[in-house]
Biotite code that builds the C-alpha atoms (Angstrom):
import biotite.structure as struc

atoms = struc.array([
    struc.Atom([87.942, 240.688, 136.987], chain_id="A", res_id=1, res_name="MET", atom_name="CA", element="C"),
    struc.Atom([90.712, 241.395, 139.573], chain_id="A", res_id=2, res_name="GLY", atom_name="CA", element="C"),
    struc.Atom([94.262, 242.321, 138.468], chain_id="A", res_id=3, res_name="ARG", atom_name="CA", element="C"),
    struc.Atom([96.874, 239.721, 139.597], chain_id="A", res_id=4, res_name="MET", atom_name="CA", element="C"),
    struc.Atom([99.596, 242.913, 138.113], chain_id="A", res_id=5, res_name="LEU", atom_name="CA", element="C"),
    struc.Atom([99.158, 246.078, 137.092], chain_id="A", res_id=6, res_name="GLU", atom_name="CA", element="C"),
    struc.Atom([102.175, 248.549, 136.120], chain_id="A", res_id=7, res_name="LEU", atom_name="CA", element="C"),
    struc.Atom([101.611, 252.330, 135.748], chain_id="A", res_id=8, res_name="LYS", atom_name="CA", element="C"),
    struc.Atom([104.432, 254.671, 133.975], chain_id="A", res_id=9, res_name="SER", atom_name="CA", element="C"),
    struc.Atom([106.983, 252.521, 135.140], chain_id="A", res_id=10, res_name="VAL", atom_name="CA", element="C"),
    struc.Atom([109.886, 254.250, 135.105], chain_id="A", res_id=11, res_name="HIS", atom_name="CA", element="C"),
    struc.Atom([113.492, 251.938, 135.726], chain_id="A", res_id=12, res_name="ALA", atom_name="CA", element="C"),
    struc.Atom([117.310, 251.546, 134.894], chain_id="A", res_id=13, res_name="GLY", atom_name="CA", element="C"),
    struc.Atom([120.632, 251.070, 136.135], chain_id="A", res_id=14, res_name="TYR", atom_name="CA", element="C"),
    struc.Atom([122.034, 253.989, 137.791], chain_id="A", res_id=15, res_name="GLY", atom_name="CA", element="C"),
    struc.Atom([122.119, 256.605, 134.960], chain_id="A", res_id=16, res_name="SER", atom_name="CA", element="C"),
    struc.Atom([121.012, 254.303, 132.336], chain_id="A", res_id=17, res_name="PHE", atom_name="CA", element="C"),
    struc.Atom([117.439, 254.281, 131.778], chain_id="A", res_id=18, res_name="GLN", atom_name="CA", element="C"),
    struc.Atom([115.388, 251.144, 130.292], chain_id="A", res_id=19, res_name="ALA", atom_name="CA", element="C"),
    struc.Atom([111.891, 251.797, 131.059], chain_id="A", res_id=20, res_name="LEU", atom_name="CA", element="C"),
    struc.Atom([110.019, 254.877, 130.058], chain_id="A", res_id=21, res_name="PHE", atom_name="CA", element="C"),
    struc.Atom([106.733, 254.907, 131.141], chain_id="A", res_id=22, res_name="ASP", atom_name="CA", element="C"),
    struc.Atom([105.380, 251.325, 130.753], chain_id="A", res_id=23, res_name="VAL", atom_name="CA", element="C"),
    struc.Atom([101.570, 250.681, 131.955], chain_id="A", res_id=24, res_name="SER", atom_name="CA", element="C"),
    struc.Atom([100.174, 246.959, 131.643], chain_id="A", res_id=25, res_name="LEU", atom_name="CA", element="C"),
    struc.Atom([98.449, 244.846, 133.616], chain_id="A", res_id=26, res_name="GLU", atom_name="CA", element="C"),
    struc.Atom([98.050, 240.738, 133.939], chain_id="A", res_id=27, res_name="VAL", atom_name="CA", element="C"),
    struc.Atom([94.604, 239.287, 134.844], chain_id="A", res_id=28, res_name="HIS", atom_name="CA", element="C"),
    struc.Atom([94.096, 236.047, 137.392], chain_id="A", res_id=29, res_name="PRO", atom_name="CA", element="C"),
    struc.Atom([95.363, 233.104, 135.411], chain_id="A", res_id=30, res_name="ALA", atom_name="CA", element="C"),
    struc.Atom([96.347, 234.296, 131.952], chain_id="A", res_id=31, res_name="GLU", atom_name="CA", element="C"),
    struc.Atom([98.636, 234.204, 129.753], chain_id="A", res_id=32, res_name="ALA", atom_name="CA", element="C"),
    struc.Atom([100.364, 237.347, 128.994], chain_id="A", res_id=33, res_name="VAL", atom_name="CA", element="C"),
    struc.Atom([103.435, 236.981, 126.145], chain_id="A", res_id=34, res_name="GLY", atom_name="CA", element="C"),
    struc.Atom([105.589, 240.045, 125.788], chain_id="A", res_id=35, res_name="VAL", atom_name="CA", element="C"),
    struc.Atom([107.829, 240.709, 122.925], chain_id="A", res_id=36, res_name="ILE", atom_name="CA", element="C"),
    struc.Atom([110.208, 243.123, 121.801], chain_id="A", res_id=37, res_name="GLY", atom_name="CA", element="C"),
    struc.Atom([114.121, 242.770, 120.261], chain_id="A", res_id=38, res_name="PRO", atom_name="CA", element="C"),
    struc.Atom([116.868, 241.795, 122.497], chain_id="A", res_id=39, res_name="ASN", atom_name="CA", element="C"),
    struc.Atom([117.813, 244.573, 124.762], chain_id="A", res_id=40, res_name="GLY", atom_name="CA", element="C"),
    struc.Atom([114.301, 246.452, 124.436], chain_id="A", res_id=41, res_name="ALA", atom_name="CA", element="C"),
    struc.Atom([113.910, 246.612, 127.974], chain_id="A", res_id=42, res_name="GLY", atom_name="CA", element="C"),
    struc.Atom([112.477, 242.617, 128.894], chain_id="A", res_id=43, res_name="LYS", atom_name="CA", element="C"),
    struc.Atom([114.615, 241.525, 131.108], chain_id="A", res_id=44, res_name="THR", atom_name="CA", element="C"),
    struc.Atom([114.105, 245.261, 133.156], chain_id="A", res_id=45, res_name="THR", atom_name="CA", element="C"),
    struc.Atom([110.690, 244.607, 133.070], chain_id="A", res_id=46, res_name="LEU", atom_name="CA", element="C"),
    struc.Atom([110.705, 241.358, 134.687], chain_id="A", res_id=47, res_name="MET", atom_name="CA", element="C"),
    struc.Atom([113.825, 242.357, 137.309], chain_id="A", res_id=48, res_name="ARG", atom_name="CA", element="C"),
    struc.Atom([111.081, 245.229, 138.394], chain_id="A", res_id=49, res_name="ALA", atom_name="CA", element="C"),
    struc.Atom([108.731, 243.165, 138.615], chain_id="A", res_id=50, res_name="ILE", atom_name="CA", element="C"),
    struc.Atom([110.297, 240.820, 140.708], chain_id="A", res_id=51, res_name="SER", atom_name="CA", element="C"),
    struc.Atom([111.725, 243.632, 143.043], chain_id="A", res_id=52, res_name="GLY", atom_name="CA", element="C"),
    struc.Atom([115.954, 242.888, 141.660], chain_id="A", res_id=53, res_name="LEU", atom_name="CA", element="C"),
    struc.Atom([115.691, 246.485, 140.742], chain_id="A", res_id=54, res_name="ILE", atom_name="CA", element="C"),
    struc.Atom([113.584, 249.321, 141.752], chain_id="A", res_id=55, res_name="ARG", atom_name="CA", element="C"),
    struc.Atom([111.395, 251.689, 139.604], chain_id="A", res_id=56, res_name="PRO", atom_name="CA", element="C"),
    struc.Atom([112.295, 255.527, 139.290], chain_id="A", res_id=57, res_name="THR", atom_name="CA", element="C"),
    struc.Atom([108.901, 255.960, 139.064], chain_id="A", res_id=58, res_name="SER", atom_name="CA", element="C"),
    struc.Atom([105.967, 254.441, 138.594], chain_id="A", res_id=59, res_name="GLY", atom_name="CA", element="C"),
    struc.Atom([103.203, 252.380, 140.248], chain_id="A", res_id=60, res_name="SER", atom_name="CA", element="C"),
    struc.Atom([103.616, 249.141, 140.837], chain_id="A", res_id=61, res_name="LEU", atom_name="CA", element="C"),
    struc.Atom([101.038, 246.461, 142.698], chain_id="A", res_id=62, res_name="VAL", atom_name="CA", element="C"),
    struc.Atom([99.974, 242.849, 142.968], chain_id="A", res_id=63, res_name="MET", atom_name="CA", element="C"),
    struc.Atom([96.913, 242.160, 144.135], chain_id="A", res_id=64, res_name="GLU", atom_name="CA", element="C"),
    struc.Atom([96.594, 244.485, 146.401], chain_id="A", res_id=65, res_name="ASP", atom_name="CA", element="C"),
    struc.Atom([100.182, 245.259, 147.550], chain_id="A", res_id=66, res_name="ALA", atom_name="CA", element="C"),
    struc.Atom([102.467, 248.223, 146.307], chain_id="A", res_id=67, res_name="ASP", atom_name="CA", element="C"),
    struc.Atom([105.401, 245.878, 144.788], chain_id="A", res_id=68, res_name="LEU", atom_name="CA", element="C"),
    struc.Atom([107.950, 249.151, 145.244], chain_id="A", res_id=69, res_name="VAL", atom_name="CA", element="C"),
    struc.Atom([108.101, 249.487, 148.720], chain_id="A", res_id=70, res_name="SER", atom_name="CA", element="C"),
    struc.Atom([108.517, 245.759, 149.135], chain_id="A", res_id=71, res_name="THR", atom_name="CA", element="C"),
    struc.Atom([111.129, 243.800, 150.007], chain_id="A", res_id=72, res_name="PRO", atom_name="CA", element="C"),
    struc.Atom([112.653, 241.866, 146.652], chain_id="A", res_id=73, res_name="ALA", atom_name="CA", element="C"),
    struc.Atom([112.571, 238.744, 149.567], chain_id="A", res_id=74, res_name="HIS", atom_name="CA", element="C"),
    struc.Atom([108.777, 239.516, 150.637], chain_id="A", res_id=75, res_name="ARG", atom_name="CA", element="C"),
    struc.Atom([107.999, 239.893, 146.706], chain_id="A", res_id=76, res_name="ILE", atom_name="CA", element="C"),
    struc.Atom([108.772, 236.245, 146.806], chain_id="A", res_id=77, res_name="VAL", atom_name="CA", element="C"),
    struc.Atom([106.035, 235.522, 149.840], chain_id="A", res_id=78, res_name="GLU", atom_name="CA", element="C"),
    struc.Atom([103.793, 237.284, 147.524], chain_id="A", res_id=79, res_name="LEU", atom_name="CA", element="C"),
    struc.Atom([103.783, 234.665, 145.625], chain_id="A", res_id=80, res_name="GLY", atom_name="CA", element="C"),
    struc.Atom([105.981, 236.088, 142.538], chain_id="A", res_id=81, res_name="VAL", atom_name="CA", element="C"),
    struc.Atom([108.609, 233.785, 140.783], chain_id="A", res_id=82, res_name="ALA", atom_name="CA", element="C"),
    struc.Atom([110.845, 234.881, 138.476], chain_id="A", res_id=83, res_name="HIS", atom_name="CA", element="C"),
    struc.Atom([112.421, 232.053, 136.005], chain_id="A", res_id=84, res_name="VAL", atom_name="CA", element="C"),
    struc.Atom([115.394, 234.498, 135.094], chain_id="A", res_id=85, res_name="PRO", atom_name="CA", element="C"),
    struc.Atom([117.295, 234.390, 131.302], chain_id="A", res_id=86, res_name="GLU", atom_name="CA", element="C"),
    struc.Atom([119.937, 231.651, 130.993], chain_id="A", res_id=87, res_name="ASN", atom_name="CA", element="C"),
    struc.Atom([118.108, 229.781, 133.734], chain_id="A", res_id=88, res_name="ARG", atom_name="CA", element="C"),
    struc.Atom([120.937, 231.122, 136.535], chain_id="A", res_id=89, res_name="ARG", atom_name="CA", element="C"),
    struc.Atom([120.968, 227.701, 138.303], chain_id="A", res_id=90, res_name="LEU", atom_name="CA", element="C"),
    struc.Atom([123.631, 226.370, 140.728], chain_id="A", res_id=91, res_name="PHE", atom_name="CA", element="C"),
    struc.Atom([125.832, 224.008, 138.495], chain_id="A", res_id=92, res_name="PRO", atom_name="CA", element="C"),
    struc.Atom([128.213, 222.780, 141.343], chain_id="A", res_id=93, res_name="ARG", atom_name="CA", element="C"),
    struc.Atom([124.428, 221.707, 143.114], chain_id="A", res_id=94, res_name="MET", atom_name="CA", element="C"),
    struc.Atom([122.450, 218.506, 142.675], chain_id="A", res_id=95, res_name="THR", atom_name="CA", element="C"),
    struc.Atom([119.371, 218.939, 140.358], chain_id="A", res_id=96, res_name="VAL", atom_name="CA", element="C"),
    struc.Atom([117.343, 218.482, 143.491], chain_id="A", res_id=97, res_name="GLU", atom_name="CA", element="C"),
    struc.Atom([119.369, 220.840, 145.635], chain_id="A", res_id=98, res_name="ASP", atom_name="CA", element="C"),
    struc.Atom([118.458, 223.090, 142.932], chain_id="A", res_id=99, res_name="ASN", atom_name="CA", element="C"),
    struc.Atom([115.093, 222.581, 143.831], chain_id="A", res_id=100, res_name="LEU", atom_name="CA", element="C"),
    struc.Atom([115.333, 223.062, 147.981], chain_id="A", res_id=101, res_name="ARG", atom_name="CA", element="C"),
    struc.Atom([116.742, 226.845, 146.541], chain_id="A", res_id=102, res_name="MET", atom_name="CA", element="C"),
    struc.Atom([113.316, 227.470, 145.348], chain_id="A", res_id=103, res_name="GLY", atom_name="CA", element="C"),
    struc.Atom([111.482, 226.061, 148.325], chain_id="A", res_id=104, res_name="GLY", atom_name="CA", element="C"),
    struc.Atom([113.713, 227.808, 151.054], chain_id="A", res_id=105, res_name="PHE", atom_name="CA", element="C"),
    struc.Atom([110.764, 229.989, 152.643], chain_id="A", res_id=106, res_name="MET", atom_name="CA", element="C"),
    struc.Atom([109.435, 230.004, 155.880], chain_id="A", res_id=107, res_name="PRO", atom_name="CA", element="C"),
    struc.Atom([105.716, 229.054, 154.465], chain_id="A", res_id=108, res_name="ALA", atom_name="CA", element="C"),
    struc.Atom([107.206, 226.927, 151.552], chain_id="A", res_id=109, res_name="ALA", atom_name="CA", element="C"),
    struc.Atom([109.338, 223.928, 153.695], chain_id="A", res_id=110, res_name="ARG", atom_name="CA", element="C"),
    struc.Atom([106.572, 222.250, 154.802], chain_id="A", res_id=111, res_name="PRO", atom_name="CA", element="C"),
    struc.Atom([105.177, 221.666, 152.040], chain_id="A", res_id=112, res_name="LYS", atom_name="CA", element="C"),
    struc.Atom([108.863, 221.231, 150.825], chain_id="A", res_id=113, res_name="PHE", atom_name="CA", element="C"),
    struc.Atom([107.938, 217.302, 149.863], chain_id="A", res_id=114, res_name="GLY", atom_name="CA", element="C"),
    struc.Atom([104.469, 217.846, 148.080], chain_id="A", res_id=115, res_name="GLN", atom_name="CA", element="C"),
    struc.Atom([106.354, 220.261, 146.155], chain_id="A", res_id=116, res_name="ARG", atom_name="CA", element="C"),
    struc.Atom([109.180, 218.498, 144.664], chain_id="A", res_id=117, res_name="LEU", atom_name="CA", element="C"),
    struc.Atom([106.376, 215.532, 144.371], chain_id="A", res_id=118, res_name="ALA", atom_name="CA", element="C"),
    struc.Atom([104.698, 217.999, 142.044], chain_id="A", res_id=119, res_name="PHE", atom_name="CA", element="C"),
    struc.Atom([107.699, 219.378, 139.916], chain_id="A", res_id=120, res_name="VAL", atom_name="CA", element="C"),
    struc.Atom([108.550, 215.552, 139.342], chain_id="A", res_id=121, res_name="TYR", atom_name="CA", element="C"),
    struc.Atom([105.272, 215.203, 138.356], chain_id="A", res_id=122, res_name="GLU", atom_name="CA", element="C"),
    struc.Atom([105.706, 217.914, 135.963], chain_id="A", res_id=123, res_name="LEU", atom_name="CA", element="C"),
    struc.Atom([109.379, 217.260, 134.390], chain_id="A", res_id=124, res_name="PHE", atom_name="CA", element="C"),
    struc.Atom([109.683, 213.632, 135.326], chain_id="A", res_id=125, res_name="PRO", atom_name="CA", element="C"),
    struc.Atom([113.322, 214.016, 133.461], chain_id="A", res_id=126, res_name="ARG", atom_name="CA", element="C"),
    struc.Atom([114.147, 216.008, 136.987], chain_id="A", res_id=127, res_name="LEU", atom_name="CA", element="C"),
    struc.Atom([113.200, 213.268, 138.594], chain_id="A", res_id=128, res_name="ARG", atom_name="CA", element="C"),
    struc.Atom([115.744, 210.691, 136.827], chain_id="A", res_id=129, res_name="GLU", atom_name="CA", element="C"),
    struc.Atom([118.111, 213.482, 137.148], chain_id="A", res_id=130, res_name="ARG", atom_name="CA", element="C"),
    struc.Atom([117.719, 214.866, 140.381], chain_id="A", res_id=131, res_name="LYS", atom_name="CA", element="C"),
    struc.Atom([121.216, 213.872, 141.788], chain_id="A", res_id=132, res_name="SER", atom_name="CA", element="C"),
    struc.Atom([122.970, 214.739, 138.760], chain_id="A", res_id=133, res_name="GLN", atom_name="CA", element="C"),
    struc.Atom([124.348, 218.428, 139.005], chain_id="A", res_id=134, res_name="LEU", atom_name="CA", element="C"),
    struc.Atom([122.177, 220.910, 137.668], chain_id="A", res_id=135, res_name="ALA", atom_name="CA", element="C"),
    struc.Atom([125.674, 222.320, 135.265], chain_id="A", res_id=136, res_name="GLY", atom_name="CA", element="C"),
    struc.Atom([125.691, 218.922, 133.587], chain_id="A", res_id=137, res_name="THR", atom_name="CA", element="C"),
    struc.Atom([122.572, 219.057, 132.384], chain_id="A", res_id=138, res_name="LEU", atom_name="CA", element="C"),
    struc.Atom([121.417, 220.288, 128.573], chain_id="A", res_id=139, res_name="SER", atom_name="CA", element="C"),
    struc.Atom([120.217, 223.505, 127.982], chain_id="A", res_id=140, res_name="GLY", atom_name="CA", element="C"),
    struc.Atom([116.150, 221.946, 128.014], chain_id="A", res_id=141, res_name="GLY", atom_name="CA", element="C"),
    struc.Atom([116.676, 220.108, 131.071], chain_id="A", res_id=142, res_name="GLU", atom_name="CA", element="C"),
    struc.Atom([118.093, 223.045, 132.495], chain_id="A", res_id=143, res_name="GLN", atom_name="CA", element="C"),
    struc.Atom([115.217, 224.912, 131.573], chain_id="A", res_id=144, res_name="GLN", atom_name="CA", element="C"),
    struc.Atom([113.072, 222.873, 133.275], chain_id="A", res_id=145, res_name="MET", atom_name="CA", element="C"),
    struc.Atom([115.056, 222.904, 136.356], chain_id="A", res_id=146, res_name="CYS", atom_name="CA", element="C"),
    struc.Atom([115.119, 226.991, 136.379], chain_id="A", res_id=147, res_name="ALA", atom_name="CA", element="C"),
    struc.Atom([111.029, 226.841, 135.783], chain_id="A", res_id=148, res_name="ILE", atom_name="CA", element="C"),
    struc.Atom([110.939, 223.942, 138.611], chain_id="A", res_id=149, res_name="GLY", atom_name="CA", element="C"),
    struc.Atom([113.055, 225.728, 141.118], chain_id="A", res_id=150, res_name="ARG", atom_name="CA", element="C"),
    struc.Atom([110.101, 229.022, 140.604], chain_id="A", res_id=151, res_name="GLY", atom_name="CA", element="C"),
    struc.Atom([107.657, 226.314, 141.567], chain_id="A", res_id=152, res_name="LEU", atom_name="CA", element="C"),
    struc.Atom([108.758, 225.593, 144.682], chain_id="A", res_id=153, res_name="MET", atom_name="CA", element="C"),
    struc.Atom([106.995, 228.502, 146.647], chain_id="A", res_id=154, res_name="ALA", atom_name="CA", element="C"),
    struc.Atom([103.620, 227.862, 145.104], chain_id="A", res_id=155, res_name="ARG", atom_name="CA", element="C"),
    struc.Atom([103.458, 231.044, 143.080], chain_id="A", res_id=156, res_name="PRO", atom_name="CA", element="C"),
    struc.Atom([100.419, 232.771, 142.067], chain_id="A", res_id=157, res_name="LYS", atom_name="CA", element="C"),
    struc.Atom([102.816, 234.689, 139.004], chain_id="A", res_id=158, res_name="LEU", atom_name="CA", element="C"),
    struc.Atom([105.476, 232.959, 137.598], chain_id="A", res_id=159, res_name="LEU", atom_name="CA", element="C"),
    struc.Atom([107.343, 235.065, 135.650], chain_id="A", res_id=160, res_name="LEU", atom_name="CA", element="C"),
    struc.Atom([109.410, 233.319, 132.623], chain_id="A", res_id=161, res_name="VAL", atom_name="CA", element="C"),
    struc.Atom([111.931, 235.616, 130.871], chain_id="A", res_id=162, res_name="ASP", atom_name="CA", element="C"),
    struc.Atom([113.492, 233.532, 127.252], chain_id="A", res_id=163, res_name="GLU", atom_name="CA", element="C"),
    struc.Atom([112.589, 230.401, 127.680], chain_id="A", res_id=164, res_name="LEU", atom_name="CA", element="C"),
    struc.Atom([113.222, 229.592, 124.376], chain_id="A", res_id=165, res_name="SER", atom_name="CA", element="C"),
    struc.Atom([116.872, 230.499, 124.166], chain_id="A", res_id=166, res_name="LEU", atom_name="CA", element="C"),
    struc.Atom([118.775, 228.316, 122.596], chain_id="A", res_id=167, res_name="GLY", atom_name="CA", element="C"),
    struc.Atom([116.706, 225.408, 123.119], chain_id="A", res_id=168, res_name="LEU", atom_name="CA", element="C"),
    struc.Atom([115.476, 223.221, 120.236], chain_id="A", res_id=169, res_name="ALA", atom_name="CA", element="C"),
    struc.Atom([111.754, 223.492, 119.146], chain_id="A", res_id=170, res_name="PRO", atom_name="CA", element="C"),
    struc.Atom([110.280, 220.663, 120.481], chain_id="A", res_id=171, res_name="ILE", atom_name="CA", element="C"),
    struc.Atom([111.677, 220.732, 124.008], chain_id="A", res_id=172, res_name="ILE", atom_name="CA", element="C"),
    struc.Atom([110.249, 224.234, 123.489], chain_id="A", res_id=173, res_name="VAL", atom_name="CA", element="C"),
    struc.Atom([107.032, 222.483, 123.022], chain_id="A", res_id=174, res_name="GLU", atom_name="CA", element="C"),
    struc.Atom([107.313, 220.705, 126.171], chain_id="A", res_id=175, res_name="GLN", atom_name="CA", element="C"),
    struc.Atom([107.562, 223.531, 128.091], chain_id="A", res_id=176, res_name="LEU", atom_name="CA", element="C"),
    struc.Atom([104.688, 225.847, 126.638], chain_id="A", res_id=177, res_name="LEU", atom_name="CA", element="C"),
    struc.Atom([102.832, 222.268, 127.331], chain_id="A", res_id=178, res_name="ALA", atom_name="CA", element="C"),
    struc.Atom([103.339, 222.353, 130.758], chain_id="A", res_id=179, res_name="VAL", atom_name="CA", element="C"),
    struc.Atom([103.110, 226.409, 131.416], chain_id="A", res_id=180, res_name="LEU", atom_name="CA", element="C"),
    struc.Atom([99.616, 225.453, 129.889], chain_id="A", res_id=181, res_name="ALA", atom_name="CA", element="C"),
    struc.Atom([98.844, 222.989, 132.276], chain_id="A", res_id=182, res_name="SER", atom_name="CA", element="C"),
    struc.Atom([100.165, 225.312, 135.100], chain_id="A", res_id=183, res_name="LEU", atom_name="CA", element="C"),
    struc.Atom([97.274, 227.906, 133.807], chain_id="A", res_id=184, res_name="ARG", atom_name="CA", element="C"),
    struc.Atom([94.702, 225.756, 133.868], chain_id="A", res_id=185, res_name="ARG", atom_name="CA", element="C"),
    struc.Atom([95.310, 225.295, 137.610], chain_id="A", res_id=186, res_name="GLU", atom_name="CA", element="C"),
    struc.Atom([95.067, 228.623, 137.528], chain_id="A", res_id=187, res_name="GLY", atom_name="CA", element="C"),
    struc.Atom([98.436, 230.037, 137.680], chain_id="A", res_id=188, res_name="MET", atom_name="CA", element="C"),
    struc.Atom([99.235, 233.157, 136.133], chain_id="A", res_id=189, res_name="THR", atom_name="CA", element="C"),
    struc.Atom([102.555, 233.330, 134.130], chain_id="A", res_id=190, res_name="ILE", atom_name="CA", element="C"),
    struc.Atom([104.127, 236.146, 132.176], chain_id="A", res_id=191, res_name="VAL", atom_name="CA", element="C"),
    struc.Atom([106.293, 235.334, 129.329], chain_id="A", res_id=192, res_name="LEU", atom_name="CA", element="C"),
    struc.Atom([109.181, 237.391, 128.023], chain_id="A", res_id=193, res_name="VAL", atom_name="CA", element="C"),
    struc.Atom([110.559, 235.931, 125.213], chain_id="A", res_id=194, res_name="GLU", atom_name="CA", element="C"),
    struc.Atom([112.627, 237.372, 121.678], chain_id="A", res_id=195, res_name="GLN", atom_name="CA", element="C"),
    struc.Atom([110.361, 234.484, 120.227], chain_id="A", res_id=196, res_name="ASP", atom_name="CA", element="C"),
    struc.Atom([106.491, 236.232, 119.084], chain_id="A", res_id=197, res_name="VAL", atom_name="CA", element="C"),
    struc.Atom([105.014, 232.516, 118.108], chain_id="A", res_id=198, res_name="GLN", atom_name="CA", element="C"),
    struc.Atom([106.856, 231.321, 121.775], chain_id="A", res_id=199, res_name="VAL", atom_name="CA", element="C"),
    struc.Atom([105.351, 234.266, 123.233], chain_id="A", res_id=200, res_name="ALA", atom_name="CA", element="C"),
    struc.Atom([101.768, 234.676, 121.993], chain_id="A", res_id=201, res_name="LEU", atom_name="CA", element="C"),
    struc.Atom([100.416, 231.247, 120.446], chain_id="A", res_id=202, res_name="ASP", atom_name="CA", element="C"),
    struc.Atom([99.291, 229.941, 123.614], chain_id="A", res_id=203, res_name="SER", atom_name="CA", element="C"),
    struc.Atom([98.956, 233.516, 125.099], chain_id="A", res_id=204, res_name="ALA", atom_name="CA", element="C"),
    struc.Atom([95.650, 235.994, 126.606], chain_id="A", res_id=205, res_name="ASP", atom_name="CA", element="C"),
    struc.Atom([96.890, 239.429, 125.491], chain_id="A", res_id=206, res_name="ARG", atom_name="CA", element="C"),
    struc.Atom([101.066, 240.055, 124.130], chain_id="A", res_id=207, res_name="GLY", atom_name="CA", element="C"),
    struc.Atom([101.992, 243.551, 124.739], chain_id="A", res_id=208, res_name="TYR", atom_name="CA", element="C"),
    struc.Atom([105.557, 244.853, 122.443], chain_id="A", res_id=209, res_name="VAL", atom_name="CA", element="C"),
    struc.Atom([108.116, 246.824, 124.226], chain_id="A", res_id=210, res_name="ILE", atom_name="CA", element="C"),
    struc.Atom([110.616, 248.438, 122.035], chain_id="A", res_id=211, res_name="GLU", atom_name="CA", element="C"),
    struc.Atom([113.678, 251.066, 123.490], chain_id="A", res_id=212, res_name="ASN", atom_name="CA", element="C"),
    struc.Atom([111.988, 250.660, 126.565], chain_id="A", res_id=213, res_name="GLY", atom_name="CA", element="C"),
    struc.Atom([108.413, 251.896, 125.812], chain_id="A", res_id=214, res_name="ARG", atom_name="CA", element="C"),
    struc.Atom([105.342, 249.717, 125.101], chain_id="A", res_id=215, res_name="VAL", atom_name="CA", element="C"),
    struc.Atom([104.371, 250.353, 121.545], chain_id="A", res_id=216, res_name="SER", atom_name="CA", element="C"),
    struc.Atom([102.302, 247.636, 121.456], chain_id="A", res_id=217, res_name="LEU", atom_name="CA", element="C"),
    struc.Atom([99.789, 245.976, 122.980], chain_id="A", res_id=218, res_name="SER", atom_name="CA", element="C"),
    struc.Atom([96.177, 243.834, 122.692], chain_id="A", res_id=219, res_name="GLY", atom_name="CA", element="C"),
    struc.Atom([94.890, 240.219, 121.973], chain_id="A", res_id=220, res_name="THR", atom_name="CA", element="C"),
    struc.Atom([97.554, 237.717, 121.541], chain_id="A", res_id=221, res_name="ALA", atom_name="CA", element="C"),
    struc.Atom([95.963, 237.348, 118.033], chain_id="A", res_id=222, res_name="GLN", atom_name="CA", element="C"),
    struc.Atom([95.631, 241.213, 117.130], chain_id="A", res_id=223, res_name="GLY", atom_name="CA", element="C"),
    struc.Atom([99.498, 241.118, 118.302], chain_id="A", res_id=224, res_name="VAL", atom_name="CA", element="C"),
    struc.Atom([100.420, 238.738, 115.713], chain_id="A", res_id=225, res_name="LEU", atom_name="CA", element="C"),
    struc.Atom([98.069, 239.761, 112.978], chain_id="A", res_id=226, res_name="ALA", atom_name="CA", element="C"),
    struc.Atom([99.624, 243.681, 113.408], chain_id="A", res_id=227, res_name="ASN", atom_name="CA", element="C"),
    struc.Atom([101.445, 244.387, 110.054], chain_id="A", res_id=228, res_name="PRO", atom_name="CA", element="C"),
    struc.Atom([104.179, 246.057, 111.735], chain_id="A", res_id=229, res_name="ARG", atom_name="CA", element="C"),
    struc.Atom([105.067, 242.552, 114.156], chain_id="A", res_id=230, res_name="VAL", atom_name="CA", element="C"),
    struc.Atom([104.935, 240.558, 111.579], chain_id="A", res_id=231, res_name="LYS", atom_name="CA", element="C"),
    struc.Atom([107.203, 242.515, 109.081], chain_id="A", res_id=232, res_name="THR", atom_name="CA", element="C"),
    struc.Atom([109.623, 243.292, 112.076], chain_id="A", res_id=233, res_name="ALA", atom_name="CA", element="C"),
    struc.Atom([109.526, 240.002, 113.761], chain_id="A", res_id=234, res_name="TYR", atom_name="CA", element="C"),
    struc.Atom([108.082, 237.402, 112.045], chain_id="A", res_id=235, res_name="LEU", atom_name="CA", element="C"),
    struc.Atom([109.861, 238.636, 108.246], chain_id="A", res_id=236, res_name="GLY", atom_name="CA", element="C"),
    struc.Atom([106.676, 238.341, 106.575], chain_id="A", res_id=237, res_name="LEU", atom_name="CA", element="C"),
])
């Protein structure tokens, strides 16, 4: 089985502040990997390093056969990486449809724009109903749908979702997880970064725990969930 993504001994940070230390992880095609850890542990930095928003200071990052460390961020999108950032980061004064359009801006994605838009509206019928509404006026759940939809417009192979459940009602989170599950059945690879352990691991194949910028635990999702330390620290059991 090939690897969709492989990180080896990645160190990364911002200026003199180091956020990740010697992080290694791998993601196989069409699997879902959950990354959990407390706030400030380095989870968002990890996502930014994969999508090229920041550069590792050392270590290797490979997607399929491409070296991501030397690939410019806009080319990483073209390789098939979509990053749904924490706090959604929509353009609040643009309509839902124009926000989605921003996700389909790459030359390769443009001819298929109509097709991808129809695909996103089928996944999220609520967005179709609200397509002319300004994104800033949507509910939190609808904004998250729009952010995921925008990520899907370029038909990614690898979807990075940072804090899917943040500030959302459990029923909305369940709906979003069902959408991610349907994308996986179609062969998409998903990395979900979450503070909520159940959300991250319930539907994942494998899990990683990041604490203080290091991978402190990894294994099958069930194995990580069953780990006594995880139970105590994250599930309050």
